[in-house]
N, CA, C, O and the ligand as a Tripos MOL2 file, in Angstrom:
@<TRIPOS>MOLECULE
protein
  245   243    62     0     0
PROTEIN
NO_CHARGES

@<TRIPOS>ATOM
      1 N         243.9360   26.2870   43.1380 N.3       1 MET1
      2 CA        245.2300   26.6930   43.6960 C.3       1 MET1
      3 C         245.3110   28.2180   43.7430 C.2       1 MET1
      4 O         244.8800   28.9150   42.8250 O.2       1 MET1
      5 N         245.8790   28.7100   44.8460 N.am      2 ASP2
      6 CA        246.0360   30.1380   45.0470 C.3       2 ASP2
      7 C         247.5180   30.4780   45.1240 C.2       2 ASP2
      8 O         248.3090   29.7230   45.6890 O.2       2 ASP2
      9 N         247.8870   31.6210   44.5500 N.am      3 GLU3
     10 CA        249.2670   32.0710   44.7060 C.3       3 GLU3
     11 C         249.3990   32.9200   45.9500 C.2       3 GLU3
     12 O         248.5460   33.7610   46.2330 O.2       3 GLU3
     13 N         250.4660   32.6980   46.6900 N.am      4 HIS4
     14 CA        250.6760   33.4550   47.9130 C.3       4 HIS4
     15 C         252.1740   33.6630   48.1020 C.2       4 HIS4
     16 O         252.9720   32.7460   47.9110 O.2       4 HIS4
     17 N         252.5420   34.8920   48.4820 N.am      5 ASP5
     18 CA        253.9520   35.1900   48.7270 C.3       5 ASP5
     19 C         254.2460   35.1270   50.2160 C.2       5 ASP5
     20 O         253.4700   35.6150   51.0390 O.2       5 ASP5
     21 N         255.3700   34.5240   50.5470 N.am      6 ILE6
     22 CA        255.8350   34.5210   51.9320 C.3       6 ILE6
     23 C         257.2750   35.0110   51.9560 C.2       6 ILE6
     24 O         257.9360   35.0940   50.9210 O.2       6 ILE6
     25 N         257.7490   35.3330   53.1570 N.am      7 SER7
     26 CA        259.1600   35.6250   53.3320 C.3       7 SER7
     27 C         259.8430   34.3840   53.8950 C.2       7 SER7
     28 O         259.3660   33.7930   54.8640 O.2       7 SER7
     29 N         260.9340   33.9980   53.3000 N.am      8 CYS8
     30 CA        261.6800   32.8490   53.7910 C.3       8 CYS8
     31 C         262.1830   33.1330   55.2020 C.2       8 CYS8
     32 O         262.7800   34.1820   55.4400 O.2       8 CYS8
     33 N         261.9480   32.2040   56.1520 N.am      9 PRO9
     34 CA        262.4140   32.4300   57.5250 C.3       9 PRO9
     35 C         263.9220   32.2770   57.6760 C.2       9 PRO9
     36 O         264.4680   32.5640   58.7410 O.2       9 PRO9
     37 N         264.5860   31.8360   56.6430 N.am     10 TYR10
     38 CA        266.0430   31.6960   56.6990 C.3      10 TYR10
     39 C         266.7360   32.8870   56.0550 C.2      10 TYR10
     40 O         267.5580   33.5450   56.6940 O.2      10 TYR10
     41 N         266.4150   33.1720   54.8030 N.am     11 CYS11
     42 CA        267.1610   34.1840   54.0550 C.3      11 CYS11
     43 C         266.3640   35.4800   53.8800 C.2      11 CYS11
     44 O         266.9260   36.4940   53.4670 O.2      11 CYS11
     45 N         265.0600   35.4610   54.1890 N.am     12 GLY12
     46 CA        264.2670   36.6760   54.1310 C.3      12 GLY12
     47 C         263.7710   37.0540   52.7510 C.2      12 GLY12
     48 O         263.0650   38.0510   52.5970 O.2      12 GLY12
     49 N         264.1310   36.2750   51.7490 N.am     13 GLU13
     50 CA        263.6680   36.5770   50.4010 C.3      13 GLU13
     51 C         262.1740   36.2640   50.2650 C.2      13 GLU13
     52 O         261.6510   35.3650   50.9250 O.2      13 GLU13
     53 N         261.5080   37.0150   49.4090 N.am     14 THR14
     54 CA        260.1020   36.7320   49.1270 C.3      14 THR14
     55 C         260.0090   35.6280   48.0910 C.2      14 THR14
     56 O         260.6130   35.7080   47.0220 O.2      14 THR14
     57 N         259.2470   34.6010   48.4190 N.am     15 ILE15
     58 CA        259.0670   33.5060   47.4740 C.3      15 ILE15
     59 C         257.5830   33.2600   47.2620 C.2      15 ILE15
     60 O         256.7760   33.4220   48.1770 O.2      15 ILE15
     61 N         257.2370   32.8700   46.0510 N.am     16 GLY16
     62 CA        255.8400   32.6240   45.6980 C.3      16 GLY16
     63 C         255.4890   31.1610   45.8580 C.2      16 GLY16
     64 O         256.2460   30.2730   45.4660 O.2      16 GLY16
     65 N         254.3200   30.9260   46.4460 N.am     17 LEU17
     66 CA        253.8560   29.5580   46.6450 C.3      17 LEU17
     67 C         252.5440   29.3550   45.9100 C.2      17 LEU17
     68 O         251.7600   30.2880   45.7430 O.2      17 LEU17
     69 N         252.3170   28.1340   45.4770 N.am     18 LEU18
     70 CA        250.9990   27.7400   44.9930 C.3      18 LEU18
     71 C         250.3550   26.8980   46.0840 C.2      18 LEU18
     72 O         250.8880   25.8580   46.4720 O.2      18 LEU18
     73 N         249.2200   27.3470   46.5720 N.am     19 ILE19
     74 CA        248.5990   26.7190   47.7300 C.3      19 ILE19
     75 C         247.2380   26.1470   47.3600 C.2      19 ILE19
     76 O         246.4130   26.8000   46.7200 O.2      19 ILE19
     77 N         247.0330   24.9070   47.7840 N.am     20 ASP20
     78 CA        245.7490   24.2350   47.5630 C.3      20 ASP20
     79 C         244.7830   24.6350   48.6680 C.2      20 ASP20
     80 O         244.9160   24.1900   49.8080 O.2      20 ASP20
     81 N         243.8100   25.4760   48.3300 N.am     21 CYS21
     82 CA        242.8840   26.0110   49.3310 C.3      21 CYS21
     83 C         241.6810   25.0970   49.5590 C.2      21 CYS21
     84 O         240.7640   25.4530   50.2990 O.2      21 CYS21
     85 N         241.6780   23.9460   48.9410 N.am     22 SER22
     86 CA        240.5480   23.0330   49.1480 C.3      22 SER22
     87 C         240.7100   22.2330   50.4350 C.2      22 SER22
     88 O         239.7960   21.5260   50.8600 O.2      22 SER22
     89 N         241.8880   22.3530   51.0500 N.am     23 VAL23
     90 CA        242.1280   21.7030   52.3350 C.3      23 VAL23
     91 C         242.1260   22.7790   53.4100 C.2      23 VAL23
     92 O         242.8440   23.7720   53.2940 O.2      23 VAL23
     93 N         241.3150   22.5900   54.4710 N.am     24 GLU24
     94 CA        241.1540   23.6560   55.4630 C.3      24 GLU24
     95 C         242.3920   23.8490   56.3330 C.2      24 GLU24
     96 O         242.6970   24.9670   56.7480 O.2      24 GLU24
     97 N         243.0930   22.7700   56.6040 N.am     25 HIS25
     98 CA        244.3050   22.9020   57.4100 C.3      25 HIS25
     99 C         245.3300   21.8970   56.9280 C.2      25 HIS25
    100 O         245.0500   20.7000   56.8540 O.2      25 HIS25
    101 N         246.5030   22.3770   56.6050 N.am     26 GLN26
    102 CA        247.5530   21.4730   56.1640 C.3      26 GLN26
    103 C         248.9030   21.9970   56.6050 C.2      26 GLN26
    104 O         249.1010   23.2010   56.7680 O.2      26 GLN26
    105 N         249.8180   21.0800   56.7920 N.am     27 GLN27
    106 CA        251.1710   21.4270   57.1930 C.3      27 GLN27
    107 C         252.1350   20.5890   56.3580 C.2      27 GLN27
    108 O         252.0080   19.3670   56.2700 O.2      27 GLN27
    109 N         253.1050   21.2760   55.7450 N.am     28 TYR28
    110 CA        254.0560   20.5570   54.9240 C.3      28 TYR28
    111 C         255.3190   21.3880   54.8100 C.2      28 TYR28
    112 O         255.3380   22.5680   55.1610 O.2      28 TYR28
    113 N         256.3590   20.7670   54.3220 N.am     29 THR29
    114 CA        257.6030   21.5020   54.1270 C.3      29 THR29
    115 C         257.8310   21.7210   52.6440 C.2      29 THR29
    116 O         257.4880   20.8900   51.8040 O.2      29 THR29
    117 N         258.4280   22.8830   52.3510 N.am     30 GLU30
    118 CA        258.7790   23.1970   50.9790 C.3      30 GLU30
    119 C         260.1450   23.8770   51.0070 C.2      30 GLU30
    120 O         260.4010   24.7390   51.8480 O.2      30 GLU30
    121 N         261.0050   23.4880   50.0940 N.am     31 ASP31
    122 CA        262.3300   24.0960   50.0580 C.3      31 ASP31
    123 C         262.2680   25.5030   49.5010 C.2      31 ASP31
    124 O         261.5930   25.7600   48.5050 O.2      31 ASP31
    125 N         262.9870   26.4240   50.1600 N.am     32 CYS32
    126 CA        263.0900   27.7930   49.6700 C.3      32 CYS32
    127 C         263.6920   27.7920   48.2750 C.2      32 CYS32
    128 O         264.6710   27.0950   48.0070 O.2      32 CYS32
    129 N         263.0830   28.5940   47.3760 N.am     33 GLN33
    130 CA        263.5670   28.6550   45.9970 C.3      33 GLN33
    131 C         264.8930   29.4030   45.8900 C.2      33 GLN33
    132 O         265.5800   29.3150   44.8730 O.2      33 GLN33
    133 N         265.2520   30.1440   46.9500 N.am     34 VAL34
    134 CA        266.4710   30.9400   46.9240 C.3      34 VAL34
    135 C         267.6150   30.2340   47.6490 C.2      34 VAL34
    136 O         268.6950   30.0630   47.0840 O.2      34 VAL34
    137 N         267.3810   29.8180   48.9120 N.am     35 CYS35
    138 CA        268.4740   29.2430   49.7050 C.3      35 CYS35
    139 C         268.3180   27.7380   49.9140 C.2      35 CYS35
    140 O         269.1820   27.1060   50.5220 O.2      35 CYS35
    141 N         267.2210   27.1580   49.4140 N.am     36 CYS36
    142 CA        266.9980   25.7050   49.4290 C.3      36 CYS36
    143 C         266.8470   25.1200   50.8340 C.2      36 CYS36
    144 O         266.9860   23.9100   51.0140 O.2      36 CYS36
    145 N         266.5630   25.9640   51.8310 N.am     37 SER37
    146 CA        266.3290   25.4560   53.1760 C.3      37 SER37
    147 C         264.8840   24.9870   53.3060 C.2      37 SER37
    148 O         263.9960   25.5170   52.6370 O.2      37 SER37
    149 N         264.6410   23.9870   54.1720 N.am     38 PRO38
    150 CA        263.2860   23.4570   54.3210 C.3      38 PRO38
    151 C         262.4120   24.3540   55.1890 C.2      38 PRO38
    152 O         262.6960   24.5540   56.3700 O.2      38 PRO38
    153 N         261.3510   24.8910   54.5990 N.am     39 ILE39
    154 CA        260.4310   25.7880   55.3050 C.3      39 ILE39
    155 C         259.2000   24.9930   55.7090 C.2      39 ILE39
    156 O         258.5820   24.3210   54.8840 O.2      39 ILE39
    157 N         258.8470   25.0770   57.0060 N.am     40 LEU40
    158 CA        257.6360   24.4140   57.4800 C.3      40 LEU40
    159 C         256.4580   25.3610   57.2990 C.2      40 LEU40
    160 O         256.4100   26.4290   57.9090 O.2      40 LEU40
    161 N         255.5140   24.9650   56.4600 N.am     41 LEU41
    162 CA        254.3570   25.7960   56.1430 C.3      41 LEU41
    163 C         253.1130   25.2600   56.8430 C.2      41 LEU41
    164 O         252.8080   24.0690   56.7770 O.2      41 LEU41
    165 N         252.4100   26.1520   57.5050 N.am     42 THR42
    166 CA        251.1200   25.8140   58.0800 C.3      42 THR42
    167 C         250.0790   26.6780   57.3800 C.2      42 THR42
    168 O         250.0950   27.9030   57.4980 O.2      42 THR42
    169 N         249.1790   26.0320   56.6540 N.am     43 VAL43
    170 CA        248.2250   26.7390   55.8050 C.3      43 VAL43
    171 C         246.8080   26.5150   56.3240 C.2      43 VAL43
    172 O         246.3890   25.3840   56.5670 O.2      43 VAL43
    173 N         246.0860   27.6120   56.4860 N.am     44 THR44
    174 CA        244.6940   27.5290   56.9060 C.3      44 THR44
    175 C         243.8190   28.1680   55.8370 C.2      44 THR44
    176 O         244.1290   29.2470   55.3340 O.2      44 THR44
    177 N         242.7330   27.5010   55.4960 N.am     45 ALA45
    178 CA        241.7720   28.0380   54.5330 C.3      45 ALA45
    179 C         240.3820   27.9970   55.1530 C.2      45 ALA45
    180 O         240.1300   27.2500   56.0980 O.2      45 ALA45
    181 N         239.4900   28.8090   54.6080 N.am     46 THR46
    182 CA        238.1100   28.7880   55.0820 C.3      46 THR46
    183 C         237.3570   27.6200   54.4450 C.2      46 THR46
    184 O         237.8490   26.9890   53.5090 O.2      46 THR46
    185 N         236.1780   27.3450   54.9540 N.am     47 ALA47
    186 CA        235.3490   26.2700   54.4020 C.3      47 ALA47
    187 C         234.9370   26.5760   52.9590 C.2      47 ALA47
    188 O         234.5830   25.6720   52.2030 O.2      47 ALA47
    189 N         234.9860   27.8590   52.5870 N.am     48 ASP48
    190 CA        234.6320   28.2550   51.2250 C.3      48 ASP48
    191 C         235.8010   28.1270   50.2550 C.2      48 ASP48
    192 O         235.6560   28.4140   49.0670 O.2      48 ASP48
    193 N         236.9600   27.6990   50.7550 N.am     49 GLY49
    194 CA        238.1100   27.5320   49.8970 C.3      49 GLY49
    195 C         238.9160   28.7960   49.7080 C.2      49 GLY49
    196 O         239.7030   28.9020   48.7670 O.2      49 GLY49
    197 N         238.7190   29.7820   50.6190 N.am     50 GLU50
    198 CA        239.5170   31.0020   50.5640 C.3      50 GLU50
    199 C         240.7320   30.8370   51.4720 C.2      50 GLU50
    200 O         240.6280   30.3260   52.5870 O.2      50 GLU50
    201 N         241.8740   31.2750   50.9780 N.am     51 LEU51
    202 CA        243.0810   31.2090   51.7900 C.3      51 LEU51
    203 C         242.9490   32.1340   53.0020 C.2      51 LEU51
    204 O         242.6250   33.3120   52.8510 O.2      51 LEU51
    205 N         243.1960   31.6090   54.1900 N.am     52 SER52
    206 CA        243.0100   32.3760   55.4100 C.3      52 SER52
    207 C         244.3300   32.8080   56.0160 C.2      52 SER52
    208 O         244.5090   33.9830   56.3340 O.2      52 SER52
    209 N         245.2550   31.8770   56.1790 N.am     53 ASN53
    210 CA        246.5090   32.2190   56.8360 C.3      53 ASN53
    211 C         247.6180   31.2720   56.3960 C.2      53 ASN53
    212 O         247.3910   30.0800   56.1850 O.2      53 ASN53
    213 N         248.8180   31.8230   56.2620 N.am     54 VAL54
    214 CA        249.9860   30.9980   55.9460 C.3      54 VAL54
    215 C         251.0910   31.3620   56.9350 C.2      54 VAL54
    216 O         251.5030   32.5190   57.0160 O.2      54 VAL54
    217 N         251.5590   30.3860   57.6730 N.am     55 ASP55
    218 CA        252.7080   30.5700   58.5520 C.3      55 ASP55
    219 C         253.9060   29.8650   57.9400 C.2      55 ASP55
    220 O         253.8020   28.7240   57.4880 O.2      55 ASP55
    221 N         255.0460   30.5510   57.9270 N.am     56 ALA56
    222 CA        256.2630   29.9620   57.4110 C.3      56 ALA56
    223 C         257.3370   30.0710   58.4800 C.2      56 ALA56
    224 O         257.7540   31.1700   58.8460 O.2      56 ALA56
    225 N         257.7820   28.9210   58.9790 N.am     57 ILE57
    226 CA        258.8060   28.9290   60.0230 C.3      57 ILE57
    227 C         259.9170   27.9500   59.6540 C.2      57 ILE57
    228 O         259.7660   27.1180   58.7600 O.2      57 ILE57
    229 N         261.0380   28.0730   60.3680 N.am     58 GLN58
    230 CA        262.1320   27.1310   60.1470 C.3      58 GLN58
    231 C         261.7250   25.7480   60.6360 C.2      58 GLN58
    232 O         261.1270   25.6030   61.7020 O.2      58 GLN58
    233 N         262.0560   24.7380   59.8450 N.am     59 GLU59
    234 CA        261.5950   23.3880   60.1380 C.3      59 GLU59
    235 C         262.0980   22.8920   61.4890 C.2      59 GLU59
    236 O         261.3900   22.1690   62.1890 O.2      59 GLU59
    237 N         263.3030   23.2730   61.8510 N.am     60 ASN60
    238 CA        263.8760   22.7550   63.0830 C.3      60 ASN60
    239 C         263.9390   23.8090   64.1730 C.2      60 ASN60
    240 O         264.8620   23.8050   64.9880 O.2      60 ASN60
    241 N         263.0000   24.6830   64.1970 N.am     61 GLY61
    242 CA        263.0470   25.6340   65.2820 C.3      61 GLY61
    243 C         262.0780   26.7470   65.0770 C.2      61 GLY61
    244 O         261.9880   27.6480   65.9100 O.2      61 GLY61
    245 ZN        265.4830   31.1290   51.7800 Zn       62 ZN62
@<TRIPOS>BOND
     1     1     2 1
     2     2     3 1
     3     3     4 2
     4     3     5 am
     5     5     6 1
     6     6     7 1
     7     7     8 2
     8     7     9 am
     9     9    10 1
    10    10    11 1
    11    11    12 2
    12    11    13 am
    13    13    14 1
    14    14    15 1
    15    15    16 2
    16    15    17 am
    17    17    18 1
    18    18    19 1
    19    19    20 2
    20    19    21 am
    21    21    22 1
    22    22    23 1
    23    23    24 2
    24    23    25 am
    25    25    26 1
    26    26    27 1
    27    27    28 2
    28    27    29 am
    29    29    30 1
    30    30    31 1
    31    31    32 2
    32    31    33 am
    33    33    34 1
    34    34    35 1
    35    35    36 2
    36    35    37 am
    37    37    38 1
    38    38    39 1
    39    39    40 2
    40    39    41 am
    41    41    42 1
    42    42    43 1
    43    43    44 2
    44    43    45 am
    45    45    46 1
    46    46    47 1
    47    47    48 2
    48    47    49 am
    49    49    50 1
    50    50    51 1
    51    51    52 2
    52    51    53 am
    53    53    54 1
    54    54    55 1
    55    55    56 2
    56    55    57 am
    57    57    58 1
    58    58    59 1
    59    59    60 2
    60    59    61 am
    61    61    62 1
    62    62    63 1
    63    63    64 2
    64    63    65 am
    65    65    66 1
    66    66    67 1
    67    67    68 2
    68    67    69 am
    69    69    70 1
    70    70    71 1
    71    71    72 2
    72    71    73 am
    73    73    74 1
    74    74    75 1
    75    75    76 2
    76    75    77 am
    77    77    78 1
    78    78    79 1
    79    79    80 2
    80    79    81 am
    81    81    82 1
    82    82    83 1
    83    83    84 2
    84    83    85 am
    85    85    86 1
    86    86    87 1
    87    87    88 2
    88    87    89 am
    89    89    90 1
    90    90    91 1
    91    91    92 2
    92    91    93 am
    93    93    94 1
    94    94    95 1
    95    95    96 2
    96    95    97 am
    97    97    98 1
    98    98    99 1
    99    99   100 2
   100    99   101 am
   101   101   102 1
   102   102   103 1
   103   103   104 2
   104   103   105 am
   105   105   106 1
   106   106   107 1
   107   107   108 2
   108   107   109 am
   109   109   110 1
   110   110   111 1
   111   111   112 2
   112   111   113 am
   113   113   114 1
   114   114   115 1
   115   115   116 2
   116   115   117 am
   117   117   118 1
   118   118   119 1
   119   119   120 2
   120   119   121 am
   121   121   122 1
   122   122   123 1
   123   123   124 2
   124   123   125 am
   125   125   126 1
   126   126   127 1
   127   127   128 2
   128   127   129 am
   129   129   130 1
   130   130   131 1
   131   131   132 2
   132   131   133 am
   133   133   134 1
   134   134   135 1
   135   135   136 2
   136   135   137 am
   137   137   138 1
   138   138   139 1
   139   139   140 2
   140   139   141 am
   141   141   142 1
   142   142   143 1
   143   143   144 2
   144   143   145 am
   145   145   146 1
   146   146   147 1
   147   147   148 2
   148   147   149 am
   149   149   150 1
   150   150   151 1
   151   151   152 2
   152   151   153 am
   153   153   154 1
   154   154   155 1
   155   155   156 2
   156   155   157 am
   157   157   158 1
   158   158   159 1
   159   159   160 2
   160   159   161 am
   161   161   162 1
   162   162   163 1
   163   163   164 2
   164   163   165 am
   165   165   166 1
   166   166   167 1
   167   167   168 2
   168   167   169 am
   169   169   170 1
   170   170   171 1
   171   171   172 2
   172   171   173 am
   173   173   174 1
   174   174   175 1
   175   175   176 2
   176   175   177 am
   177   177   178 1
   178   178   179 1
   179   179   180 2
   180   179   181 am
   181   181   182 1
   182   182   183 1
   183   183   184 2
   184   183   185 am
   185   185   186 1
   186   186   187 1
   187   187   188 2
   188   187   189 am
   189   189   190 1
   190   190   191 1
   191   191   192 2
   192   191   193 am
   193   193   194 1
   194   194   195 1
   195   195   196 2
   196   195   197 am
   197   197   198 1
   198   198   199 1
   199   199   200 2
   200   199   201 am
   201   201   202 1
   202   202   203 1
   203   203   204 2
   204   203   205 am
   205   205   206 1
   206   206   207 1
   207   207   208 2
   208   207   209 am
   209   209   210 1
   210   210   211 1
   211   211   212 2
   212   211   213 am
   213   213   214 1
   214   214   215 1
   215   215   216 2
   216   215   217 am
   217   217   218 1
   218   218   219 1
   219   219   220 2
   220   219   221 am
   221   221   222 1
   222   222   223 1
   223   223   224 2
   224   223   225 am
   225   225   226 1
   226   226   227 1
   227   227   228 2
   228   227   229 am
   229   229   230 1
   230   230   231 1
   231   231   232 2
   232   231   233 am
   233   233   234 1
   234   234   235 1
   235   235   236 2
   236   235   237 am
   237   237   238 1
   238   238   239 1
   239   239   240 2
   240   239   241 am
   241   241   242 1
   242   242   243 1
   243   243   244 2
@<TRIPOS>SUBSTRUCTURE
     1 MET1         2 RESIDUE 1 A MET
     2 ASP2         6 RESIDUE 1 A ASP
     3 GLU3        10 RESIDUE 1 A GLU
     4 HIS4        14 RESIDUE 1 A HIS
     5 ASP5        18 RESIDUE 1 A ASP
     6 ILE6        22 RESIDUE 1 A ILE
     7 SER7        26 RESIDUE 1 A SER
     8 CYS8        30 RESIDUE 1 A CYS
     9 PRO9        34 RESIDUE 1 A PRO
    10 TYR10       38 RESIDUE 1 A TYR
    11 CYS11       42 RESIDUE 1 A CYS
    12 GLY12       46 RESIDUE 1 A GLY
    13 GLU13       50 RESIDUE 1 A GLU
    14 THR14       54 RESIDUE 1 A THR
    15 ILE15       58 RESIDUE 1 A ILE
    16 GLY16       62 RESIDUE 1 A GLY
    17 LEU17       66 RESIDUE 1 A LEU
    18 LEU18       70 RESIDUE 1 A LEU
    19 ILE19       74 RESIDUE 1 A ILE
    20 ASP20       78 RESIDUE 1 A ASP
    21 CYS21       82 RESIDUE 1 A CYS
    22 SER22       86 RESIDUE 1 A SER
    23 VAL23       90 RESIDUE 1 A VAL
    24 GLU24       94 RESIDUE 1 A GLU
    25 HIS25       98 RESIDUE 1 A HIS
    26 GLN26      102 RESIDUE 1 A GLN
    27 GLN27      106 RESIDUE 1 A GLN
    28 TYR28      110 RESIDUE 1 A TYR
    29 THR29      114 RESIDUE 1 A THR
    30 GLU30      118 RESIDUE 1 A GLU
    31 ASP31      122 RESIDUE 1 A ASP
    32 CYS32      126 RESIDUE 1 A CYS
    33 GLN33      130 RESIDUE 1 A GLN
    34 VAL34      134 RESIDUE 1 A VAL
    35 CYS35      138 RESIDUE 1 A CYS
    36 CYS36      142 RESIDUE 1 A CYS
    37 SER37      146 RESIDUE 1 A SER
    38 PRO38      150 RESIDUE 1 A PRO
    39 ILE39      154 RESIDUE 1 A ILE
    40 LEU40      158 RESIDUE 1 A LEU
    41 LEU41      162 RESIDUE 1 A LEU
    42 THR42      166 RESIDUE 1 A THR
    43 VAL43      170 RESIDUE 1 A VAL
    44 THR44      174 RESIDUE 1 A THR
    45 ALA45      178 RESIDUE 1 A ALA
    46 THR46      182 RESIDUE 1 A THR
    47 ALA47      186 RESIDUE 1 A ALA
    48 ASP48      190 RESIDUE 1 A ASP
    49 GLY49      194 RESIDUE 1 A GLY
    50 GLU50      198 RESIDUE 1 A GLU
    51 LEU51      202 RESIDUE 1 A LEU
    52 SER52      206 RESIDUE 1 A SER
    53 ASN53      210 RESIDUE 1 A ASN
    54 VAL54      214 RESIDUE 1 A VAL
    55 ASP55      218 RESIDUE 1 A ASP
    56 ALA56      222 RESIDUE 1 A ALA
    57 ILE57      226 RESIDUE 1 A ILE
    58 GLN58      230 RESIDUE 1 A GLN
    59 GLU59      234 RESIDUE 1 A GLU
    60 ASN60      238 RESIDUE 1 A ASN
    61 GLY61      242 RESIDUE 1 A GLY
    62 ZN62       245 GROUP 0 **** ****
């Protein structure tokens, strides 16, 4: 698991995530720790298990 900070697409606060880098591509929702809104996360990792990219967008838009 890797720690990664993102900015919440709703409230703009920085929140820390624990990301499983053993999966090369995954998409899931996680509630913001500050405003509790559902954030749609798209996570990409390399074949070596290195975190490559994290996109955080509003679930419904
Ligand atoms: Zn938020």
